[in-house]
N, C-alpha and C positions, 0 to 999 in steps of 0.2 A: 712025566707031564711037566711042562715048563712052569716055573713059579710066576705067579701073577700078583698084581697089586691087591692088597687086602688079604693075601694068604698069611696065615700065622705059621711061622717056622721056628724050629729050635736050632740054635747054632752054638758051636764052640768057636771062640775067636781069640786072637792075640793081636794087639795093636802095638806097633813100635815105630820109632823114628827111622827115617830112611838111613840116617847115619849111624843107627844102632841105638839100643836102649828101649826096653819094653815099658809102656806106660799104662796098659790096661789089658786084662785077660780074664777069662773064666776057665782056663786050662790049668790044672793043678800045678804042673811042672813050671809053667811060665809065671803063674801068680805068685809062687814062692819067691821068685826073684824080685818081686815088688814088695810083698809083705808076707812073710812065712806064717803069720798068725791068722790070715783070712782064708776061709774055706770057700772054694768055688761053688757057684750056684748055676743051675740051668738058666739059659737065657732064651726066652720065647718072645717074639715080637711080631707085630703086624706090618707087613711090607708096605712101604710108601706112605706111612702115617706118622712120620717124625719120631719114631721110637728109637731109631738108630741114626747114624749119619746119612744124610741124603745121598752122598756119593756111593755108599754101600747099597742103599735101597735101589738106586738107579742101576747099579751094576748087576744086582741079583735078579731083578725082574726079567723074566725070559730065560733064566738059567735053570739047570736041573739040580736036584739034590746032589751034593758032592763037595769037594775041596777046591778053594780058589785063593789066589793071592791077588790082592787089590792095592794098587798104588793110588793114593789120593793127593792131589795138589791142594794147597791151602784153600782155594775157593770152593772146593768140594768137601772140605773137612771143617776146620775151625776158623777159617777166614784169614785174612791178611793182618799183619801187625800195623797199628796206626800210632804215629808219634804223638798225636794229641791225647792218647790214652795214658801216656807217661806224664804224670802230674806231680806238682809239689804240694805237699800237705803240711800245715803247721804242726810242729811236734806237740803243741798243746792238745790237739785232738787225741793223740795216743796217750798222753798223760791222763786226760779225762776218762778215757776208756780203760785205764790201767793196763795198757799194752806197752811192752818194751820194744821199740822199733829197732830190730836187728837186721842188717843187710842180709838178704837171702830168705828171710822169714816170710811166710804167707799168712794172710788173714782175710776175713770176710768183711766187706764194706757195702752196706745196703744190698746184701744178697749176692754181691759179686766177689769173686776170688781176686785178690790183689797180692802183688809181691813187692816187698821193700827192696829197692835197688841201692840206695845210699842214704846216709844220715849226715847232715852237715849243719852244725850249729842248731838253730831252731827250726830247721826245715828237713822234711823227709821226702825223698823222691820215690814215688810209688808207681808201679806198672799195673794198669788195669786191663791190659790185654790178656786174653786167654793164654795160659802157659804154652798151649800147642798152636797158637796163632802163628801163621807164617811158615809152618813146618810142613814138609812133605812126609806123609805117613804111609806105612805099609800095614795092611791088615791081612792076616791069614785067617780065612773063614772056612769052617767045616759045617755045611748045612746038613744037619743030621736027619731031619724029617719035616714033613708038613704036619701041622697039628690040626686035625679035623674034629676032634671031640670038643663040643661046645662048652662043656663044663670046665675042661682044662683051659680053653681059651679065656674064659671069664676069670678063672683063678689067676692066670698070669697077668692079665690086664689089671686086675685089682692090685696085684703085687707091684706092678710097674708104677702105678699112680700113687699108691699109699705106702709103698715100701714095707708092707706087712700083709699077713693073711687075714682076711675078714670073712666072717660067716656070710653065706649067701645061698639062695636057692633059685632055681630057674623054673618058672611056671609059664607054660605056653610061650608067649613072646615077650616075657618080662624077666628081668633079673631083680630080685628083691635082696637088697644089701643091708646087712645089719651093721649100724655104725654108732659111734659115740656122738652125742648131740653136738659136741664141739666142732666136728668136721662135717656135719650135715649140710651146711651151706656150700662147702667145697664140692661135695658130691653133685650138687645142682649144676655146677659148671661142666661136669663130665657127661651129662645126659646125652648131648649130641655125639660125643665120642663113642659111647656104647652103641648108640643107634647106628652110627655110620660104620663102625668096625664089625659089629656083631649082629646088627639087624634086630637088636633087642631094646625094649624100653627099660629104663632104669628107675626103680623105686627104692625108697629107703624106709627102714624102720629103726627106731632107737633101741639100742642094745638093752636087753632085760637087766644085765648087770648094772648099767647106768641107772635105770629106773629104780632098782632095788636100793642102790646106795643113796639116791635122792630121797626115797621114802624113809629110809633109816635116819637121815639127817633131820627130817621133819619131826 
């Protein structure tokens, strides 16, 4: 049966530059070429909901479970490079942040990944473009299966948004998610996502571990 928007699917994938060089993968043999210390994890996502590149979503909708090779132009991947995103930053900024500006080094600036291109006197030339901007990419995708189990869908969606496993239970048309009080406000932002992707209302309760520690402190 053809894949449709909002289907949850599990995939194995490897992304590489068209001219060669792997930059992302969850296939063990390919991931070792990037970082031998990272263990691959299953990747389950909801089609057409911005959890993967739009170009991949668009390609897979209407396809069957199986293997595909997808070529993505910049506009369907990480966008074009923009010269205005190459900026000069006073070296004083790096000194204040206790960062040694070395050409080729990457750092995070206001939540954005940036790369140092050159250092000259008191100025540092920084590239705020995505490292993959302007690149033609090749993705080898193996769609392993559709994920129909609602509990498994919820588990993977939680892992995607929080990058960790959180306790939850499904009751009728609700997901009750156990969270630390510190992230409770962030969960509120995700209510519509859970409703749209899973057809479930999202409720939260504060973790008992957090409550216990708060009572002990008193």
